[in-house]
C-alpha positions in Angstrom: -62.6 284.3 132.0 -60.4 281.6 130.4 -60.7 283.5 127.1 -59.5 286.7 128.7 -56.6 285.0 130.4 -55.7 283.4 127.1 -55.8 286.7 125.2 -53.7 288.4 127.9 -51.2 285.6 127.8 -50.9 285.9 124.1 -50.4 289.6 124.3 -47.8 289.3 127.0 -45.9 286.7 125.0 -45.9 289.0 122.0 -44.7 292.0 124.1 -41.9 289.9 125.7 -40.9 288.5 122.3 -40.7 291.9 120.7 -38.7 293.3 123.6 -36.3 290.3 123.4 -35.9 290.8 119.7 -35.1 294.4 120.1 -32.2 293.5 122.5 -30.8 290.7 120.3 -30.6 292.4 116.9 -31.0 295.9 115.4 -33.1 294.4 112.6 -36.6 294.4 114.2 -36.4 298.0 115.3 -34.8 299.1 112.0 -37.6 297.4 110.0 -40.2 299.1 112.1 -38.6 302.5 111.7 -38.3 301.8 107.9 -42.0 301.0 107.6 -43.1 304.1 109.5 -40.7 306.4 107.6 -41.9 304.9 104.3 -45.4 305.9 105.1 -44.3 309.4 106.0 -42.2 309.7 102.9 -45.0 308.7 100.6 -47.3 311.2 102.2 -44.7 314.0 101.9 -44.1 313.2 98.2 -47.8 313.3 97.5 -48.2 316.6 99.3 -45.4 318.1 97.3 -46.7 317.0 93.9 -49.1 319.9 93.4 -46.1 322.3 93.9 -44.0 320.8 91.1 -44.1 323.1 88.0 -43.8 321.9 84.5 -40.7 322.2 82.4 -38.4 319.9 84.4 -36.8 316.9 82.7 -35.9 313.7 84.7 -33.2 311.2 84.0 -34.0 308.4 86.5 -32.0 305.5 87.9 -28.6 306.3 86.5 -26.3 303.5 87.7 -23.3 305.1 89.4 -22.0 302.0 91.3 -22.1 298.3 91.3 -24.6 297.7 94.1 -27.8 297.6 92.1 -30.6 300.0 93.1 -28.6 301.2 96.1 -26.2 302.9 93.8 -28.5 304.6 91.4 -29.2 308.3 91.1 -31.8 310.6 89.6 -31.1 313.8 87.7 -33.4 316.8 87.2 -32.9 319.9 85.1 -34.9 322.5 83.3 -36.4 321.1 80.1 -35.3 324.2 78.1 -31.7 323.0 78.2 -32.4 319.4 77.3 -31.1 319.6 73.7 -28.3 322.0 74.4 -24.8 321.8 75.8 -25.8 324.0 78.8 -24.3 323.0 82.1 -25.8 324.3 85.3 -24.7 324.6 88.9 -25.6 321.3 90.5 -27.1 320.4 93.8 -26.4 316.8 95.0 -29.2 316.2 97.6 -28.9 313.2 99.9 -32.1 311.8 101.3 -32.8 311.2 105.0 -34.3 308.3 106.9 -32.2 307.8 110.1 -29.6 305.9 108.1 -32.1 302.9 108.1 -34.8 304.1 105.8 -35.6 306.4 102.9 -35.3 306.5 99.2 -34.4 309.1 96.5 -37.9 308.8 95.1 -39.4 310.2 98.3 -37.7 313.6 97.7 -37.9 313.6 93.9 -40.7 316.2 93.8 -38.8 318.6 96.0 -35.7 318.1 93.8 -37.8 318.9 90.7 -38.9 322.1 92.4 -35.3 323.1 93.0 -34.4 322.2 89.4 -37.1 324.5 88.1 -35.3 327.4 89.7 -32.4 327.0 87.2 -30.3 324.1 88.6 -29.4 320.6 87.9 -30.3 318.5 90.9 -29.1 315.0 91.6 -30.6 312.6 94.1 -28.5 309.5 94.8 -29.6 306.4 96.6 -27.3 304.7 99.1 -27.3 301.5 101.1 -29.2 301.7 104.3 -28.5 300.1 107.7 -28.3 297.6 109.1 -27.8 295.8 105.9 -24.9 298.1 105.2 -23.2 300.2 107.9 -21.0 303.2 108.3 -19.1 304.3 106.4 -20.7 302.7 103.3 -23.0 305.6 102.5 -20.0 308.0 102.6 -18.1 305.7 100.1 -21.1 305.5 97.9 -21.8 309.3 97.8 -18.1 309.7 96.8 -18.8 307.2 93.9 -21.9 309.2 92.9 -19.9 312.4 92.9 -17.2 310.8 90.7 -20.0 309.6 88.3 -21.7 312.9 87.9 -18.4 314.6 87.2 -17.4 312.0 84.6 -20.8 312.3 82.9 -21.2 316.0 83.5 -21.8 316.9 79.8 -24.6 314.3 79.4 -26.3 315.3 82.7 -26.0 319.1 82.2 -23.8 319.4 85.2 -21.2 322.2 85.8 -18.6 320.2 87.7 -16.9 323.4 89.0 -20.1 324.3 90.9 -21.3 321.5 93.2 -23.4 322.0 96.2 -23.8 319.2 98.7 -27.2 319.1 100.3 -29.3 316.8 102.5 -32.0 316.4 105.0 -31.9 314.6 108.4 -29.5 311.7 108.1 -28.8 312.9 104.6 -27.6 316.2 106.0 -25.2 314.3 108.2 -23.9 312.4 105.3 -23.6 315.5 103.1 -21.8 317.5 105.8 -19.4 314.6 106.4 -18.6 314.3 102.7 -18.0 318.0 102.6 -15.7 317.9 105.7 -13.7 315.0 104.2 -13.4 317.0 100.9 -12.1 320.1 102.6 -10.1 318.7 105.5 -7.3 316.3 104.6 -6.6 315.4 108.2 -10.2 314.3 108.6 -10.1 312.4 105.4 -7.1 310.5 106.8 -9.0 309.8 110.1 -12.0 308.4 108.3 -9.8 306.6 105.7 -11.8 307.8 102.7 -10.5 310.1 100.0 -12.8 312.6 98.3 -13.6 312.4 94.7 -14.4 316.1 94.6 -11.9 318.9 94.2 -12.5 321.2 97.2 -12.4 324.2 94.9 -15.5 322.9 93.1 -17.5 322.4 96.3 -19.2 325.8 96.5 -21.7 325.3 99.3 -23.7 323.0 101.5 -27.4 323.0 102.2 -28.2 321.2 105.5 -31.7 320.6 106.9 -32.6 319.0 110.2 -29.3 317.1 110.5 -27.4 315.3 113.2 -23.9 316.7 113.4 -22.8 315.6 116.9 -22.9 311.9 117.5 -22.0 312.5 121.2 -25.4 314.1 121.6 -27.1 310.7 121.1 -28.3 309.8 124.6 -28.6 306.0 124.5 -30.2 306.1 127.9 -33.2 308.1 126.7 -36.5 306.6 127.7 -39.7 305.9 125.8 -40.1 305.7 122.0 -37.4 308.3 121.4 -34.9 306.1 123.2 -35.9 303.0 121.2 -35.4 305.0 118.0 -32.0 306.4 119.0 -30.7 303.0 120.1 -32.0 301.4 117.0 -30.5 303.8 114.5 -27.1 304.0 116.3 -26.8 300.2 116.6 -27.9 299.7 113.0 -25.6 302.3 111.5 -22.5 302.0 113.6 -22.7 298.3 114.2 -22.6 298.4 118.0 -25.0 299.0 120.8 -22.3 301.1 122.6 -20.1 302.7 120.0 -16.7 303.8 121.1 -16.0 307.5 121.8 -13.5 307.4 119.0 -16.1 306.2 116.5 -18.6 308.8 117.7 -16.0 311.6 117.3 -15.2 310.3 113.8 -18.8 310.5 112.8 -19.4 313.9 114.5 -18.9 316.5 111.7 -19.0 319.4 114.2 -15.8 318.0 115.8 -14.0 317.8 112.4 -14.8 320.9 110.4 -12.2 323.6 109.8 -12.2 327.0 108.1 -12.1 325.5 104.6 -15.6 324.1 105.0 -17.8 325.7 102.2 -20.4 328.4 102.7 -23.4 326.8 104.4 -27.2 327.2 104.6 -28.4 325.4 107.7 -31.9 325.1 109.2 -34.1 323.1 111.5 -37.6 323.4 113.0 -38.3 324.7 116.5 -39.9 321.4 117.5 -37.2 319.2 116.0 -35.1 317.5 118.6 -32.1 317.7 116.2 -32.2 321.5 116.0 -29.8 322.1 118.9 -27.2 320.2 116.9 -28.0 322.4 113.9 -27.4 325.5 116.0 -24.2 324.0 117.4 -23.0 323.3 113.9 -23.8 326.8 112.7 -22.1 328.4 115.7 -19.0 326.2 115.1 -18.8 327.1 111.4 -19.2 330.8 112.2 -16.4 330.6 114.8 -14.1 329.2 112.0 -14.9 332.1 109.7 -17.2 330.1 107.4 -20.0 332.0 105.7 -23.2 330.7 107.3 -26.9 331.4 106.4 -28.9 329.9 109.2 -32.7 329.7 109.5 -33.9 328.8 113.0 -37.3 329.8 114.4 -37.9 331.2 118.0 -39.0 328.6 120.5 -42.4 330.3 120.8 -43.1 330.4 117.0 -46.4 328.7 116.1 -47.3 326.5 114.6 -44.5 324.4 115.9 -42.1 323.2 113.1 -41.3 319.5 113.3 -38.4 317.5 111.9 -38.2 318.0 108.1 -40.5 321.0 108.2 -38.8 322.4 105.0 -40.7 319.8 102.9 -44.1 321.2 103.9 -44.7 323.7 101.2 -48.3 324.1 102.3 -47.0 326.1 105.2 -45.4 329.5 105.1 -42.3 328.4 107.0 -41.6 325.6 104.5 -42.0 328.2 101.6 -39.7 330.5 103.5 -37.1 327.7 103.8 -37.3 327.1 100.0 -36.9 330.8 99.3 -33.9 331.1 101.6 -32.4 328.0 100.0 -32.8 329.4 96.5 -31.4 332.7 97.6 -28.4 330.9 99.1 -27.8 329.0 95.9 -28.1 332.2 93.8 -25.5 333.9 96.1 -22.9 331.1 95.8 -23.3 329.9 92.2 -23.5 331.5 88.8 -25.2 330.6 85.5 -22.7 331.5 82.8 
């Protein structure tokens, strides 16, 4: 009996300690999310490997900024243009991870698949929270865009045909960068100027993103609530961000009719899909060309967050096909 009491006491102490830590700092929760996402990212990358065709050249860890590995990017393009001066329409894809996790290496196989379709594809890293907080990733992506334009010839990039893309938190970052680029008033509100000419931003590809920060319910219960509170606190630097800060981060509140043509998607079992639908509806109301891919609620098998990376499933393949069709419709290989 004494042993049982001792074990229970130890477990209760651990539980109380963890609970206390989660209320004092965003770090414990962020590190837990990071560890779990890292496992998922590795599995996803491995599952995609068999779908990667040959004939794609990689230029890895190009240093675009001064913050070490956080400011490096990978470039992928068809090997057949390696020793030529060819410049291709370019997709800059920003990885996800709830702003607290993720790495460009986790999506590299997917970017290679896109590159095999006739594009140069760039995957930048950025600093993750809570070590660095909003708007640092926005600033860094602007630096990455400046770098790829300056080094366009070496990287086989057509700087007049740039598509911003992303998944999950990366979709939020990509869409915010696009909104800053195309809406001067919003750029002034955020206090960050774009390094990209809006005429050269020909599209966005947005998967499973969060576009309405006001939709984050900090009072949500269970594991979902812990996750929401952790990522919001980590990224925005406050357990209870101001309404003004949430509005600033909410892309859906700050887009205008100059936003570029957009492909947008989300799975029918993804809790972020309502935000994707809201974003699509808002863009359409502004006259923006929108290609949306959302599945009916009764579609089976249910499609989770980041479903587009599962190329073993027909829905994931369909998302890839629709993405490529969108790129073909809004770019040209001269």
